[in-house]
Structures are given as structure tokens and as C-alpha cells.
N, C-alpha and C positions, 0 to 999 in steps of 0.2 A: 648231491651225489651220495650214493650209499657209503657211509663212513666205515661200515664194518669190513669192507674189502680194501685191503692194502695194495699199493702198487706192486709189491713183490709177489703177492698172491696171484695177481693177474699176469705178471710176467712169467711166473712158473707154469701157470695153466696154458698159456700160449706156447711156451717152449716145449712143454710135454706133448701138446697136440701135434706140433710140427715135427717133433722128434720121432713120431710114428712112421714118417716117410723113410725111404731108403737114404743112406748117407749121401749118395751122389745127387739126390733130388733136393736136399735141404738148401744148398746155396741159391739155386734158382727160385725156390719157393720163397725164401727170404726177400729176394729182389722183387718178386711179385707182390709181396706184402708191404713193399716200400722201405725195407730195411737195407742196411749196408751190405755190399757184396763181400765175398771172401773166397778162399780156396777150398777145394774139396778135401784136401788133407786135413784141414782144421775140423771139418764136419765129420770125417772118419774117426778122429780122435774122440769126439763127443758131440753128438748131434744136439743134445740138450744144451750144453754149454755154448755151442756155436750160436744158437738162437738167443739164448739168454744174454750173451754179451752184446748183441745188437739191440736188445730191448732195454738195456740199462739206461741209456740217456732219455728214454721216453717217460713222460708223465702220464697220469691216468687218461686224459682225453685222447692222446695219441695212441696209447695202449688199447683203448676201447675201439678205436678205428681199426687197428690191426686185428683185434679179436673178432670184430664183426666180419672181416674178410675171411677169417679162418672158419667160422661157423657157417658162413655162406657156402663154403666149398666142401667142408667135411662134417661128418656126424660126430660132434664132440659135446655130449650132454653136460659134462662137468663145466666146460667153458661157457656153455649156454646159460647154465644156472648162475654163474658168476656175473655174466652180462646182465641177466635179469635183475640182480641185486644192485646194479649200477645205474638203474633208471633214474632220471632227474626228477626232482619234486615237481609235481604238476597239478592236475585237476584236483586230486585228493590223495596225496601221498606219492608213492613211487609210480612211475610209468611202467606198466607191465603188459597190458593187453589193449589193443586198439581194434575193436570189432565194428565193422562199418559196411555201408553200401549193400545192405541186404536187398535182394531183388526177388525174394520168394518167401516161403514160410519162416516163421521166427526160429532162430537157432536154439537148440536145446543145450544149455550150458550147465555143466556140473563143476563143483569145486573138488578137483581131483586130489589136491593136497592143501588142507586148511592151514598147515604150519607155514608153508612158503607162499600161500595164496596163489596156487597154480590152478588155472582154469582149463577146462577141456570142452570143446564142442562135440557132443556125442551124436547129434542128429542135425540135419539140415546145414551142415558146414559148407556144402557146395553152393549155398545161396548167399553167402556173405564173404567178406574179405577180412583177414586177420593179420595185423601188422605187429610183430613182436620185437623188432630191432630196438636196441636201446637208443635213447635220445641224448644228444649233448646240447651245448648252449646254442647250436645253430638251429635248433627246432627241427621241423620236418619240411623240407623244401620239396617242390614238385620234382626236381631232378632226383632227389633221394627216393621219392615214392616210385618214380618210373624205374629206377635201378632195381628196387625191390620187386616191382612187377615183372621185369624182364627175367629176374632170377627165379621167381616162384611160379611164373606162368610162361614157360618157354614155348610159345606158339608160333615161332617163326619171325616175330618182329625183332630182328637183330639190331636195326638202327633206332636211335632215340626218337626221331619224329614219328615213325610207324608205331613204336611202343606207346608214345604219348597219345596218339590218336586212339589206339585200342583201349588204353586205360580210361581215357575220357569217356568213351562210349560205354564201357562197363560201369563206371561210376554213375553215368546219367540214367542207367536202368533202374537205379534205386530211388530216383527223385519222385516225390509224392504229390506235387502240386505245380501249377503253372508259375507261381512266384518263385518256387525253388528252381525251376528250370531256367527262368530268366537270370536269376542271380548266378547260378552255376555256369551257364554257357557264356555269360558276359565276362565273368572272372576267368574262366578257362581259356578264353580267346587270348588273354595276356600271356599265357604260357608259350605261345607260338611266335611272339615278338622277340626281338633281340634282347637277350638277358632274361627272358621270361621264365626259364627253367629254374632260376634262383629264387623265384617267388615262393612264399609259403604255400603249401598245398591246401586247397579248399576241400575238406573231406566231408562227404555227405552221409547223413543217416548213421550217426555214431551212437552205439550203445554206451551211454554213460551210467545208467542204472539198469538193473535186470530183475524181473520177477519171473520165477520159473513157471508160474501158472499163467495161462491165457485168460482173457476176460471172460470167455465162455465157461471156463472151469470154476470161476469164482461166483459165489452166490451174491456177493456184494462188491462194491469198488475196492480194489486192492490198495496196498500201502503206497504204491508209486503211481502218481497221476500220469507221468510221462517217463518212458524208458529211453527213448532215442532223442538225440539232439539233431536238428536239421543240418547244421554244419559245424565243423571244428577247424580252427587254425592253430597250429603249434608254432609260435613265432620265435625268432631269435631274440636274445636279450643280452645286451652288452654287460649286464651285471653278473653273468656267469651261469644263468639258468634259463631254460626256455619259458615262454609265457603262453598260456592257453587262452583262446577266445572261442567261446561257444555261442552259436547263433541259433535261436529257436523261436517259434511262435510267429512265423511269417503269415500275416493275416490280411495282406493287401487284397482288396477285391478288384482293383483295377491295375493294369500295367501301364507304364513301367513301375518298378518298385518304389515305394516311399523311402525317404531317408532312413537309414539304419543306424542303430547305436548298439554297442555291446557292453557287457559288464564282466568282470572277473569274479563277481560274487559267487558263493558256492551254489546258488540256485540258478545262475546263468540264464538271463532272459535277453531277448532281442525286442527292442521297442520299435514297432512299426506303426506309422499312422494309417488307420483304416480309411479306405476310400469312402467317398460320400456319393450319394445319388444311386 
């Protein structure tokens, strides 16, 4: 976790954000955020202190959960920046941007702020999905991904089963080969069994590397042989940090899929036995 951000900094940022509400709104908002209830008189004396008092017992993981609920509901750039710095160590340093499931032209990505490593998709953003919530030791479950989908794509799927179906359909649009389709749909079927929403989300077509130029614009092969990984899993880890598993190179010529193995090496490869005949 980002060591530069202290718990008190996060507490103050959350309290400042909630203190922007009316005094009589603060107690109910704290309850919505999972904090202890209180009286309106206390909030009228100091909204900031009301919230800060209820945040005192919480450590960074719990504070991160509360902060995530705040930024999902309100526009709080300062708190969003702090959350970005609290990404867990993963594929290569901090988790900041998960760009995936492109179903159209390649996204045009620029480095908006080189100091804080802030990216921005300036063209073709409508063809891909971007997940920027911080990760904790629980990794990224299907339930968490569906919750994000419901909040960022409010298209009428109020209940979780309908939202799950809609998200599965959208992710499937990005699949690039029959073996990918078999793997994705076989795994996705588990989401709809009892307890399936707690499974790690299988995320397709993830931009792990990015070359701003297309192959057509380069006179010779570029520095990156491959920019997207076929699938990504962000797994829970009892050691206190999430673990990534990237799957790529699905080469099976016959279905069903051959046995798969994964690696956590920086180059991330999927070993698949090629079909014969």
C-alpha cells in the first residue's frame, strides 16, 4: 500500500468531503458510509469533527472502503487523488488504471500528468471500459466489478442478476477468438451459481502495455510485440496484498481448451498445448 499517505491524511480528506453537506444531512450520510450514528446537535457544532470522530477507530483498509463510497457518490478530486496513491502493489508497481474489454478502435491514451502518472483516454473511450477504484487485499471480485458497472453504467439494471448478465454480455463483445469465448463463458457461468459473485472477476482484453502508434503508422515493428493480455485475474492474497494472474497466448486449434497454466513473471505467459491434426 502507498506508504506516503498516512491514515490521518485519509481521515481528514473523508471528513472534509462529507462536511460539504448540510449539518442535518451529515449523520445520515455517516450511517450510509457504515460509520457510527449520532445526534444532529453534534453535527451542527462541527460537521468535520463529527465525521472525523467516527473515522478515528478505522485503519487504512476500512478508511479506503469508506473513501471509495464517498467518491462514488460525490465529485471529490482531492480524495480521488489520495485513493489513487493507495493502490496495492501489483502487475508493475501501483494499481492505477485498468483499461479493458475494448470492442472497437484502439483507445487514444495520453499521459496527462507525468508526475502522478495520470492517464487520460482522449479518443475512442466509448469502446473500452476503465476501472480506477483502488484495490485492497481482497483483489477484484465479480461482485465488486458488477457494483462498479451498476454505478458507472446506470442503464436500468437495478438488481444484481440483471446487471451481471449485462456486464457479461458487454465483456463478451471484446473476445477475439473461439478459445477465448469458451474460456470466458465457461468461467462466467460460475458467477450465477451459489456464492459465485465472490469469485475473482475474469477480465478480458486488458491493456498491460501501450504503444501510442498503430502498426499501420510504424514503418517497422514497434517496441511492444503485444499490448493487450487475453485475460486478467486479480486474486485475494492472505499475505495482505492482491495477486495478479495474466493469461495470454491462447493458441488451441481445437476445442475444448487444452490445460492452462499461468505465471506471475513480468512477461506473463499462458502455456497452452496446441492441438494436433
